[in-house]
N, C-alpha and C positions, 0 to 999 in steps of 0.2 A: 495949386494943383487943379487940373481940369476935372470936370465932373466924370465920375466913373460910369461906364456903360453897363447896363443890366445884363446878367447872364440868362435871363428868361428866354425860353424857346417859344416859338409860335405854337398855338394849340394844334394838336394833331400831328406834330413832328417829334420824333424820338431821338435820343442819344443812345448808343449802345457801347458799353464799356467792353474791354477785352473778353471777360468771362462770358458776356452775353453774345458777343460776336462769334466766339468759338462754339457756343451752344447752338446758335443759328446756323453756323456752318455745318454742324453735324446733322441738323434737320435737312438742310439743302442737299447734303451728300446722300442721305437716305432716300429722299425724293428722286434725285437724279439717278440713283442706282436702279430703282424700279422703272422709271421712264425709259432709261437706256435698255433695260432688259426686254422692253416691248418694241425696240427698234426705232425710237424717236431720236431724230438728229437735232443738234442745237442750231439755232439761228440767233441773230442779234439785230435789233432795229434801234434807231435813235430815240433818246428820251424826248426830243423835241420833234414835232411834226407840224405841217401846215394845219391851221385850225380847220379848214374845210375838209381835210382828210379825216380828222377825228370826229367832227360834228355831223358831217353829211347833212341830211335833211331832218335829223332827229332833234327836235326842239328841246326835249327834256334832257338829252345828253349834254347839251351846251352849258347847262347850269352847273355841271360838276367839273368843268374844264378850267385849268389855270392858264391864263394868257401869259405870253412872254414878250417883253419889250424888245422890238427888233428895229434897230436904228439904221440898218442898211438896206431895207427892203420894205415895200408897201404891203406885201403879203403877210397876213397875220400868222403868228406862230403860237403854239400851245404845248404844254407838257402832256404826254400820253396819259390817258386815264385807265388804259388796260393794255394787254399785249395782243388782243384779238384784232382790233381795227388795223394797227400797223402790220399784222400778219396778212390781212386781206390785201393791203396795199402792196406788200412784198410779193404775194401770189400774182397779182395783176401785172406787176412790173417785170416778172421773171417767168413768162410762159415757156414751156419746154419746147426746144427746137430739136427735132429728131435728126436733122442733118448735121447740125453743129454740135449736138450732144451738150447743149447748154440749157440753163434754166432749171426749173423745178419739175421733175417728172411726177405725174400723178398716178395713183394716190401718193400723197406726200405726208409723212409723219414728222412733226416738228415739236421741239420743246424750247421754251424761252424762259429766262429768269432775270429779274431786275426790278428796280424801283418803279412804281407808278404813282400818280398824283391825282387826288380827287378833292374837289372843293366841298367836302361834306362837313357836317357838324361833328366836331371831335367828341368822342365818348368812349366808354370802356370797350376795347376790342375793335374800335372803328377809328382809323387814322386817316390823315390827309396825305401822307407819304408812307408807302409800305412796299415790301417785297412781295412779288407775285410770281408763282411758278406755274407755267401753262404747258399743256400737252394737247395737240390737235391732230386730227386726220382730215386732210383736204382731198377732194376729188372722188368721193364715193357717196352715193345715196343709201347704200345698204345699212340696215339697222344693225348689222354685225359690227360696224364701226362704233355706233353708239354703245352697244353692249360691251365692246372691248374697253372703251373709255370707263365705263362703270366698274368693270372688273378691275381695271388698273387703279381706280380710286380706292376700291376695297383693299387691294394689296398694298397700296401706298400707306394708308392709315394703319394697317396691321404692322407694316415695317417700322412705323413711328411708335409702336408700342401701345396704340389705342385699340381697345377692345369694344367699348360701348359707343357705337355710333350708328346713325341711320341715314342712308342715302334715300332722300325723297325724290320721287319721279312724278312728272306731269308732262303734258304736251300742249304747246301753244295752239295747235290745231283744235284741240278740245275747247280751249278758251275762246278761240274765234267762233266756234260753234255755239258757245254759250251766249255770245253777243247776239247771234241770230235767234237763239231760243228766247231771249228776253226782249226781243223786238227793237234792237238798235238799228236805225236806218239813217241814210243820208238826210241831212237837213240843210237849210240855206247857210252856206259858208263853211260847213263842216261835213266831211265825209264820214260814213259809218266806220271806216278803217281807223280814222283818227280818234273817234269816240271809243273804239275797241282798245286802242293803245292806252287811252286814259283809264279805261276800266282795269286793264292789266296793271297799270302803274298804281292804282288805288289798292287792288288786291295784293300787290307785292308788299304793302305796308301792314298787312293783317297782323303779323306777329308783333309789330311795333306799337300799333295803336288800338288793336282789338276789333272785334266784329261790329260793335255798335258804331264806332267812329267811321269804320269802312262803309257801313250802311248809309250813314249820313252823307258821306262824300259821294257815294253812288247816286243818291237821290238829289244832290245839289243841282239846281237849275242853272243853265248857262246865263252868264251875266252880259254877254255880248255875242255877236254873230260869229266871232272867232274863238269863243270859249269852248273847248272840247268837252266840258262837263257832260256827263252821261244823262243825268236827269231821269233816272229810272223811277218807276212807280213802286209803291210798297209791294205790289205783287211781283214785280220783276226782281226786287231785292230778295224777296222770299224764295224765289227760284234759285238765286245764286247761293243763298244760305243753305238750302236743301242740298245743292250740288256739292259745295265745298265741305259740307258736313257728312258726306257719305263715309260710312265706317264698315268694318269687317276685314276679312283677309284680302290680299291683293286681288285674287280672282273674283271674290265677291264684290269688291269695289268696281272692277271692270264690268261685271255683269250688270250692276246697278246703273253704271254710266251708259251702257248699251241700251238699257230700257229708257233712260231719260232722253237720249239723243237719237233714237230711232228715226231715220229719215233725214237727219242733218248730216250731209255728206262729209263736210270737212271734219266734223267731230268724229264721225265713224272712222275716218282715215287715221286720225290721231289715236283713237282707242286701239285700232288694229296694230299700230306701231308699238304701243306700250305692251300689248300682248306678246308681240314678237320679241321684244327686248326681254321680257320676263322669261320667256321660253329659253332664250339664249344664255341668260346669266344664272338660271336656276341651279345648275349643277356646280357653279363656282362661287356664288354668293349666298350665304345662308339667309333664310327668310327673315330672320330678326334684324338683319342689316339693310334691308331694302323695303321701301314702303311706297305704294301709290298714294300721293297726296295731292288732291285736286285744288288745293289752295295755293300751290307753288306757281308763281307767275314769272319770276326773274324780271328785274327792273329795266333791262336794256331792250330797246325796240328791235334789235337785229335778230333776235331768236325767232325761228320759224317752225320748229318741231319739238322733239323731246327736250325737256329741261330737267336738270337735277340739282339738288342742294343737299349738302351733308351737314347734319347737326350732331352735337355732342350732348346727349341727355344729362350728363353730369356737369355740363358747363353751358346751360342754355342761354345765358346772357351774352355769350360771344357770337351768337347767330351762326350763320353758315360759314364753314371754314374751307369748303372744297365744293365749287359750284361750276355749272356750265350748261351746255346744250348745243343744239343744232342751229346753224346759221347759214342756210343755203343761199341767201340773197345778198350777203355783205360785199362780196367781190364785185357785184353788179354795179355798185356806185362808181367803180373805176373802169369797167369794161363794157357795161351794158348787157352782160350775160351772167346768168346764175352760175355759181360754182359751189357744189355741195361741200359742207364742212361741219365737223362736230368737234368739240373739245371741252376741257374743264381746267379750272385754275385753282390753286391753293393760295389763300391769303396768308403768306408765311408769318408775318408779324402777328396777325390775329391768332394763328395757330400756336405761335410761340407763347403768347399770353395765356391761351387756354391750357396749354401743356403745363405752364408754370402754375396756374391755378389748380390744376389737377395733381400737382406734385410729380409729374412725369417728365419734367425738363432736365436733361442731363447737363449739369454745369460743372462736371468734374474737370 
């Protein structure tokens, strides 16, 4: 008899039995119902994309991409790591033609659902293949779109039976201003922009590794001319600690940030956008469900403005279950022109695990 093959699964990849598939289907139906009520239309893109479409010039993104063996073409293929980059490609490939009435007319609201793949370390609530459900508005710079996404996030979580959650808000423009505040400048071989991205990447790990480890990484000196390490002084790290530690009500946090960043134009612009969003959502989202949190960075480089992450205080180990932000420059990699867009995505399988942990998963 030949040797039997192991039934072991690769780490980070899950099996779902019928009862679990049906439970996930109910979650997807609830999400879809809310998204459709806001006028979002479905689209579908391939699981496989050309690697340069997904990675662009973002060196850190490439670390999380699964490559695909392609025997028929020299051009490299990879599995999508989110729905946002394929959406940007779709927008660029389908401009609206007013004469032929073809293409995507802006502003365009889309939703997309399906599996995505990330080469991350497998751990509780963090998988290498998982369902993601996205909603985006493309073609408007108005903060009304950002506010609408946030209100929709609130109503989606309510529709799923979740009461205790916090939507944390920040703005990448404020973090760009922070790099100016702590004195990040161009140096030989590395632009200030690249060091700022590195700073955001490190800050994005705050919940995982803690403030002291983050501080050590921010003070790490570059080991080569191409190393984007920030190499901050203890004084610079102190300024960052003071900033991300701002407390109080949302309006008090905004006021303190205005004091810190007076005269830093890009940060002032980001603060003004957050104020506008708070004004727009105040009548629809209770104060206890929304919080300005200046430590939120979002790990992907393509975010350009407001960013949001949703946490479940009763299941903190699962991290953010519903996240997103504004990405006005992503389509530019295909067309050479900015196209404003904002959106958010639910990590469905992470949410599934969190709901199961909370005893709120319907397996009937």
